N, C-alpha and C positions, 0 to 999 in steps of 0.2 A: 556567565548566565545573562541572557538578554532581559530587558525590562518586561517582556511578555511572559517570561518564565516565573511562576510563583515561587517564593522562597519556601524551603521545607518548614512546616510548622514545628514549634517546639516539641521535642520528643520523637519526631519522625526522622528516621535515618534516611539519608539520601540513597537512592537506588540506581541513579543514572549510570554510575560507574560499573554496575553489575548487570545492566540491562542489555538485552539482545535486540538487534534489528532483524525483523522477519519479513520476508517477501513471499506472499502467497501468489503462486504463478502457475500458468499452464505452459507446457513445452510448446514452443512456437511451430506447430505442425500444421501444414496446409489442411484446411477444412475443419480444424478443431479450435481455431482461435480467431477472434475478431470477425466473426461471421456477419455482424451487423454493418461492417464496412463494404459488404458486397450486396448490390452495386453501390458505388461505381467501381470499387476495386474488384479485381479477380481474386479467387481464393489464394493464388500465389502472392499477389500484392498484399492482401490482408495478412498473410503469414509473415511477409517481410516487414510490414509495419509493426506487427506484434513482436518480432525478434528485435527490432530496433528500439521499441519502447522498453522492452525488458532489459536490453543492454544498457540503455541510459539509466534506468532505475538501479541496476546492479552497480554501475559505476558510482552513482551517488552513495549507495550503501557502503561500498568498499572504501570510499573516501571519508566516511564518517567515523569518528572515534566511538567504538562500541566494544563491549566485553565479548560479544559473539555476533556473527552474521550468519543468518540461516535462510535458505530458500526451502519453502514447503511446496513441493512440486506435484502437479497432476501431469503424469507422463514420465518420460525417461530423460535423464541428463544426456546432453549431447555436446559437441564441440563448442557450442555457443556459451557453455557454462564456464565462467572464469574461476581460477583457483581462489581460495580464501573463504569459501562458503561451506557451511555444513548443509547437507542435503537430507531433508526429511520428506516422507511421502504424505500427500494429503489423504485424509481418511474422514469418513462421515458422509451422510446424505445431505446435500444442499450446503449453501455457503455458511449458514449459521453454525451447523455442526462442524464444518471444516475449520472455521475460525476458532471455535472452542477447542477443537482438537489441536490446532496449531499452537495455541497458547499452552495447553496442557503438555504437549510434547516438548516444547521449548523449556518448560519447567522453571519459570522465574519471571522477573520483571521483563517486559518486552514491548516494543512498538512494532506493529504490523502494518504493512502497506501492500498494495497490489501492484500490477504492472500496467495500469491504465493512466498513470500520471508521470510520464517520462520527463516532465519539466521539474520534478522534485529535485531539491538541492541538498547537499550535506548540511547546510545551515538549517534548513527546515527540519531535517531528520534529527539533528542534534537538539533543536528546540523541543521536539517531541519527547526525546529521551529525558531531557532535563525537567520537562514539565511533570514527570512522574515523581520528582523529588518532593513536590508540593501538593500532589493530588493523587487520588486512587486511580484515576483514569485520565487519558487525554484523547481527544477526538478532533479530527480535521474533516469538516463537511465538504462535500463535493457539489458542484453547481447543478448536477442533475438530480439532487435530492438525496443522494446516498452519502457515504463517507469514504475518503481516500486513505485515512489513517486512523488507527485506534491503538491506544496503549493501555496496558494494565500493570499495576504494581505486582499483582499476583493473579494467576489463572483463576477464572471463575466461569464455568459454563453457563451460569444463570444470566450472565451479561447479555448473551445472545438469544436467550429463550424467548420464543414467540415474537422476535423482531422480524418483520417482513423484509426480506432481502430483495435487492434489484427492483426497487420501486421508488417513486418520487417521495415516499414517506419514510424511507429507511433511516435517514439521518435523524429526523425528528423523533422517530420511534426509538432509536438507539439512545439518544440523549434522555428521553423520558425513562427508558429502562434503567439507565445508570442512576437517575434520580430516585426511581422507585426502590432501588437496592441500597439507597443511602450512600452512594459512592460520590466523593468529591470529584470534580471534573475540571480539567484545563482545556481550553479551546484553542486549536491551532488554526492558522490561516486557511481559508477555503481555496481549493484548486478545482480545475475543470478536468473531469474524466474524459478519456477518449472512448466514446461509444460509436459515434458516427463520423463520416468523413469531414463534415463541417467542424466537429470537435477536433479532428486531427489537424485541419488547417489552422484553427485558432491556437492550439497548443504549440504547433510548429512555429507560428509567428511569435509566440511568447518566449520560446526557447530555440532560437534559430541556429544554434551552433552544435547541436547534438546529432547523433545518428538518426534519431527519429525525424528530425526536420529534414535531413538529407533524403531519407526514404520517402517522406511525403512529397518532397519536391520532385523526386523521380517519378512517382505516380502521376503527379499533376501535369508533368510534361510528356506523359505517355511512355515512360521508361519501364 
């Protein structure tokens, strides 16, 4: 456990050894993912960047000790999906409902991330899992005002009720919602989401050795 991970309070059983890692993702299909990258990317290039971001994220998840690894998918599995993951289908209208359903369907302590932070590392994911030993929830805020990770000791649909998603206030509103519900909270390091091509360039520079960085470099040189 790192210094940033709170110890489990007296009487609270650790749950990190039972917790799942969950990736909420879209199948990387042309025209259905990363549409804000176009322009300058073509739809094909945007899909390639999405596939690379998802691949790096899943690599980090598979390298992290966890009781279970789950992808909650919008779309159909394809050859891009590596072994070692349980596949659940996304359900619900809007991101708030889909997040609530993902935690309910995983049915236990879990840390959920998306596919927009390919720079995530196993160390960060493990920190998130361990944070749940000492807190009811863990959250990692994103530079665009949202959050890149959220963990819960137990599923609770009220956590996401009336939280405005995909806005510059999402992270602040989610933190306030956790407080309103009386849930203790651990804060994870902030990361930059990939929403625009400027984000893609910055994230690739921060994590230059992954598949995402290679895909960004191919786009930048006109490949």
